[in-house]
MARBA-3410 file (N, C-alpha, C, O; in Angstrom, 1 decimal):
97
-36.1,-22.9,-60.3,-37.2,-23.3,-61.3,-37.6,-24.7,-61.0,-38.8,-25.0,-61.1 ~ -36.6,-25.6,-60.8,-37.0,-27.0,-60.5,-37.8,-27.1,-59.2,-38.6,-28.0,-59.2 ~ -37.5,-26.3,-58.2,-38.3,-26.3,-57.0,-39.7,-25.9,-57.3,-40.6,-26.5,-56.7 ~ -39.9,-24.8,-58.1,-41.2,-24.4,-58.4,-41.9,-25.5,-59.2,-43.1,-25.7,-59.0 ~ -41.2,-26.1,-60.1,-41.8,-27.2,-60.9,-42.3,-28.3,-59.9,-43.4,-28.8,-60.1
-41.4,-28.7,-59.0,-41.8,-29.8,-58.0,-43.0,-29.4,-57.3,-43.9,-30.2,-57.1 ~ -43.1,-28.1,-56.8,-44.3,-27.7,-56.0,-45.5,-27.8,-56.9,-46.6,-28.2,-56.4 ~ -45.4,-27.3,-58.2,-46.6,-27.4,-59.1,-47.0,-28.8,-59.3,-48.2,-29.1,-59.3 ~ -46.1,-29.7,-59.5,-46.4,-31.1,-59.7,-47.1,-31.7,-58.5,-47.9,-32.7,-58.7 ~ -46.8,-31.2,-57.3,-47.4,-31.8,-56.1,-48.7,-31.2,-55.8,-49.3,-31.6,-54.8
-49.2,-30.2,-56.5,-50.5,-29.6,-56.3,-51.4,-29.8,-57.4,-51.4,-29.1,-58.5 ~ -52.3,-30.8,-57.3,-53.3,-31.1,-58.4,-54.2,-29.9,-58.6,-54.4,-29.1,-57.6 ~ -54.8,-29.6,-59.7,-54.7,-30.4,-60.9,-53.5,-29.9,-61.8,-53.5,-28.7,-62.1 ~ -52.6,-30.8,-62.1,-51.6,-30.5,-63.1,-51.5,-31.7,-64.0,-51.7,-32.8,-63.5 ~ -51.1,-31.4,-65.2,-51.0,-32.5,-66.1,-49.8,-32.3,-67.0,-49.5,-31.2,-67.4
-49.0,-33.4,-67.2,-47.9,-33.4,-68.0,-48.1,-34.5,-69.0,-48.8,-35.5,-68.7 ~ -47.4,-34.5,-70.1,-47.5,-35.6,-71.1,-47.1,-36.9,-70.5,-46.1,-36.9,-69.7 ~ -47.7,-37.9,-71.0,-47.3,-39.3,-70.6,-46.1,-39.7,-71.5,-46.3,-40.5,-72.4 ~ -44.9,-39.2,-71.1,-43.7,-39.3,-72.0,-42.6,-39.9,-71.1,-42.3,-39.3,-70.1 ~ -42.1,-41.1,-71.5,-41.1,-41.8,-70.7,-39.8,-40.9,-70.5,-39.2,-40.9,-69.5
-39.4,-40.2,-71.6,-38.2,-39.4,-71.5,-38.4,-38.3,-70.4,-37.6,-38.0,-69.6 ~ -39.6,-37.6,-70.5,-39.9,-36.5,-69.6,-39.9,-37.1,-68.1,-39.3,-36.5,-67.2 ~ -40.6,-38.2,-67.9,-40.7,-38.8,-66.6,-39.3,-39.1,-66.1,-39.0,-38.9,-64.9 ~ -38.4,-39.7,-66.9,-37.1,-40.1,-66.5,-36.3,-38.8,-66.2,-35.5,-38.8,-65.2 ~ -36.4,-37.7,-67.0,-35.7,-36.5,-66.7,-36.1,-35.9,-65.4,-35.3,-35.3,-64.6
-37.4,-36.0,-65.1,-37.9,-35.4,-63.8,-37.5,-36.2,-62.6,-37.4,-35.6,-61.5 ~ -37.3,-37.5,-62.8,-36.9,-38.3,-61.7,-35.4,-38.6,-61.6,-34.9,-39.1,-60.6 ~ -34.6,-38.2,-62.6,-33.2,-38.4,-62.6,-32.4,-37.6,-61.6,-31.6,-38.3,-60.8 ~ -32.5,-36.3,-61.6,-31.6,-35.5,-60.7,-31.9,-35.7,-59.2,-33.1,-35.8,-58.8 ~ -30.9,-35.8,-58.4,-31.1,-35.8,-57.0,-30.9,-34.3,-56.5,-30.5,-33.5,-57.3
-31.1,-34.1,-55.2,-30.9,-32.8,-54.7,-30.5,-32.8,-53.2,-30.6,-33.8,-52.6 ~ -29.9,-31.7,-52.8,-29.5,-31.5,-51.4,-29.9,-30.1,-51.0,-30.5,-29.4,-51.9 ~ -29.7,-29.7,-49.8,-29.9,-28.3,-49.4,-28.6,-27.8,-48.9,-27.8,-28.5,-48.3 ~ -28.3,-26.5,-49.2,-27.1,-25.9,-48.7,-27.3,-25.4,-47.3,-28.4,-25.6,-46.7 ~ -26.3,-24.7,-46.7,-26.4,-24.3,-45.3,-27.5,-23.2,-45.1,-27.9,-23.0,-44.0
-27.9,-22.6,-46.2,-29.0,-21.6,-46.1,-30.4,-22.2,-46.3,-31.4,-21.5,-46.3 ~ -30.4,-23.5,-46.4,-31.7,-24.2,-46.7,-32.2,-24.1,-48.1,-33.4,-24.4,-48.4 ~ -31.3,-23.7,-49.0,-31.7,-23.5,-50.4,-31.5,-24.8,-51.1,-30.5,-25.5,-50.9 ~ -32.5,-25.2,-52.0,-32.4,-26.4,-52.7,-31.3,-26.3,-53.8,-31.2,-25.4,-54.5 ~ -30.5,-27.4,-53.8,-29.4,-27.5,-54.7,-29.6,-28.8,-55.6,-29.6,-29.9,-55.0
-29.9,-28.6,-56.8,-30.1,-29.7,-57.8,-28.8,-30.3,-58.2,-27.8,-29.6,-58.3 ~ -28.8,-31.6,-58.4,-27.5,-32.3,-58.8,-27.0,-31.7,-60.1,-27.8,-31.4,-61.0 ~ -25.7,-31.5,-60.2,-25.2,-31.0,-61.5,-25.3,-32.1,-62.6,-25.3,-33.3,-62.3 ~ -25.2,-31.6,-63.8,-25.3,-32.5,-64.9,-24.0,-33.3,-65.0,-24.1,-34.5,-65.5 ~ -22.9,-32.8,-64.6,-21.6,-33.6,-64.5,-21.8,-34.7,-63.6,-21.3,-35.9,-63.9
-22.4,-34.5,-62.4,-22.6,-35.6,-61.4,-23.6,-36.6,-62.0,-23.4,-37.8,-61.7 ~ -24.6,-36.1,-62.7,-25.6,-37.1,-63.3,-24.8,-38.0,-64.3,-25.1,-39.2,-64.4 ~ -24.0,-37.3,-65.1,-23.2,-38.1,-66.1,-22.3,-39.2,-65.4,-22.2,-40.3,-66.0 ~ -21.7,-38.8,-64.3,-20.9,-39.8,-63.6,-21.8,-41.0,-63.1,-21.3,-42.1,-63.0 ~ -23.0,-40.8,-62.8,-24.0,-41.8,-62.4,-24.5,-42.6,-63.6,-25.3,-43.5,-63.4
-24.1,-42.2,-64.8,-24.6,-42.9,-66.0,-25.9,-42.3,-66.6,-26.5,-43.0,-67.4 ~ -26.3,-41.2,-66.1,-27.5,-40.6,-66.6,-27.2,-39.5,-67.7,-26.2,-38.9,-67.7 ~ -28.1,-39.3,-68.6,-28.0,-38.3,-69.6,-28.5,-36.9,-69.1,-29.2,-36.9,-68.0 ~ -28.3,-35.9,-69.8,-28.7,-34.6,-69.4,-30.3,-34.5,-69.5,-30.9,-35.0,-70.4 ~ -30.9,-34.0,-68.5,-32.4,-34.0,-68.4,-33.0,-32.8,-69.3,-33.6,-31.9,-68.7
-32.8,-32.9,-70.6,-33.2,-31.8,-71.4,-34.7,-31.5,-71.4,-35.1,-30.3,-71.3 ~ -35.5,-32.5,-71.5,-37.0,-32.4,-71.4,-37.4,-31.8,-70.1,-38.3,-31.0,-70.0 ~ -36.8,-32.3,-69.0,-37.1,-31.8,-67.7,-36.7,-30.3,-67.5,-37.4,-29.5,-66.9 ~ -35.5,-30.0,-68.1,-35.0,-28.6,-68.1,-36.0,-27.7,-68.8,-36.3,-26.6,-68.4 ~ -36.5,-28.2,-70.0,-37.5,-27.4,-70.7,-38.7,-27.1,-70.0,-39.2,-26.0,-70.0
-39.2,-28.1,-69.3,-40.4,-27.9,-68.5,-40.1,-27.0,-67.3,-40.9,-26.1,-67.0 ~ -39.0,-27.1,-66.7,-38.6,-26.3,-65.5,-38.5,-24.8,-65.9,-38.8,-23.9,-65.2 ~ -38.0,-24.6,-67.2,-37.8,-23.2,-67.6,-39.1,-22.5,-67.7,-39.2,-21.2,-67.7 ~ -40.2,-23.2,-67.8,-41.5,-22.5,-67.9,-41.9,-21.8,-66.5,-42.8,-21.0,-66.5 ~ -41.1,-22.1,-65.5,-41.3,-21.5,-64.2,-40.3,-20.4,-63.9,-40.1,-20.0,-62.8
-39.5,-20.0,-64.9,-38.5,-19.0,-64.7,-39.1,-17.6,-64.3,-38.5,-16.9,-63.5 ~ -40.2,-17.3,-64.8,-40.9,-16.0,-64.5,-42.3,-16.3,-64.1,-43.1,-16.9,-64.8 ~ -42.7,-15.8,-62.9,-44.1,-16.0,-62.5,-45.1,-15.3,-63.4,-44.9,-14.2,-63.8 ~ -46.1,-16.1,-63.8,-47.2,-15.5,-64.6,-48.5,-15.7,-64.0,-48.8,-16.8,-63.5 ~ -49.3,-14.7,-64.0,-50.6,-14.8,-63.4,-51.6,-14.2,-64.4,-51.3,-13.2,-65.1
-52.8,-14.8,-64.4,-53.8,-14.2,-65.3,-54.2,-12.8,-64.9,-54.3,-12.5,-63.7 ~ -54.4,-11.9,-65.9,-54.7,-10.6,-65.6,-56.1,-10.3,-66.1,-56.5,-10.6,-67.3 ~ -56.9,-9.7,-65.2,-58.3,-9.3,-65.6,-58.1,-8.0,-66.4,-57.4,-7.1,-66.1 ~ -58.9,-7.9,-67.5,-58.8,-6.7,-68.3,-60.1,-5.9,-68.1,-61.2,-6.4,-68.3 ~ -59.9,-4.7,-67.6,-61.1,-3.9,-67.4,-61.7,-3.4,-68.7,-61.1,-3.5,-69.7
-62.9,-2.9,-68.6,-63.6,-2.3,-69.8,-62.8,-1.2,-70.4,-62.7,-1.1,-71.6 ~ -62.2,-0.4,-69.6,-61.4,0.7,-70.1,-60.1,0.2,-70.8,-59.7,0.8,-71.8 ~ -59.5,-0.8,-70.3,-58.3,-1.4,-70.9,-58.7,-2.0,-72.2,-58.0,-1.9,-73.2 ~ -59.9,-2.7,-72.3,-60.3,-3.3,-73.5,-60.6,-2.2,-74.6,-60.2,-2.4,-75.8 ~ -61.2,-1.1,-74.1,-61.5,0.0,-75.1,-60.2,0.5,-75.6,-60.0,0.8,-76.8
-59.2,0.7,-74.7,-57.9,1.3,-75.1,-57.2,0.3,-76.1,-56.6,0.8,-77.1 ~ -57.3,-0.9,-75.9,-56.6,-1.9,-76.7,-57.4,-2.2,-78.0,-56.7,-2.3,-79.1 ~ -58.7,-2.3,-78.0,-59.4,-2.7,-79.2,-60.3,-1.6,-79.7,-61.0,-1.9,-80.7 ~ -60.4,-0.5,-79.2,-61.2,0.6,-79.7,-62.7,0.3,-79.3,-62.9,-0.3,-78.3 ~ -63.6,0.8,-80.1,-65.0,0.7,-79.8,-65.5,-0.7,-80.1,-66.6,-1.0,-79.6
-64.8,-1.6,-80.7,-65.2,-2.9,-81.0,-65.4,-3.7,-79.7,-64.6,-3.5,-78.7 ~ -66.4,-4.5,-79.6,-66.6,-5.3,-78.4,-65.6,-6.5,-78.4,-65.1,-6.9,-77.3 ~ -65.4,-7.1,-79.6,-64.5,-8.2,-79.7,-63.4,-7.9,-80.7,-63.7,-7.3,-81.7 ~ -62.2,-8.3,-80.4,-61.1,-8.0,-81.3,-61.3,-8.9,-82.6,-61.7,-10.0,-82.5 ~ -61.0,-8.3,-83.7,-61.0,-9.0,-85.0,-59.5,-9.3,-85.3,-58.8,-8.3,-85.6
-59.2,-10.5,-85.3,-57.8,-10.9,-85.5,-57.6,-11.6,-86.9,-58.5,-12.4,-87.2 ~ -56.6,-11.2,-87.6,-56.3,-11.9,-88.8,-55.2,-13.0,-88.6,-55.1,-13.9,-89.4 ~ -54.5,-12.8,-87.6,-53.5,-13.9,-87.2,-53.3,-13.7,-85.7,-53.7,-12.8,-85.1 ~ -52.7,-14.7,-85.1,-52.5,-14.7,-83.7,-51.6,-13.6,-83.2,-51.6,-13.2,-82.1 ~ -50.8,-13.0,-84.2,-49.9,-11.9,-83.8,-50.6,-10.5,-83.8,-50.0,-9.6,-83.3
-51.8,-10.5,-84.4,-52.4,-9.2,-84.5,-53.2,-8.7,-83.2,-53.7,-7.6,-83.2 ~ -53.3,-9.6,-82.3,-54.1,-9.3,-81.1,-53.3,-8.4,-80.1,-53.7,-8.0,-79.1
END
């Protein structure tokens, strides 16, 4: 997830909050590669030994990359199945769509 986050941050346009804690969390951990060429992020225990705190805000952002998500085009037949004959859904709350 952290590797996916790194790749996303290196491909504009991406925006993250201008937050010192988040920036420190993203820059705190070091990494190496194992014999298979896989990215290995520094453990939190090793970060603690270096005097750094747990990168909780960075972990939260990295978790958004746990499952790939892509926008899905909804066909007219899919819209009809989902919303019936209405052209536009009528929602009473965000949970009703």
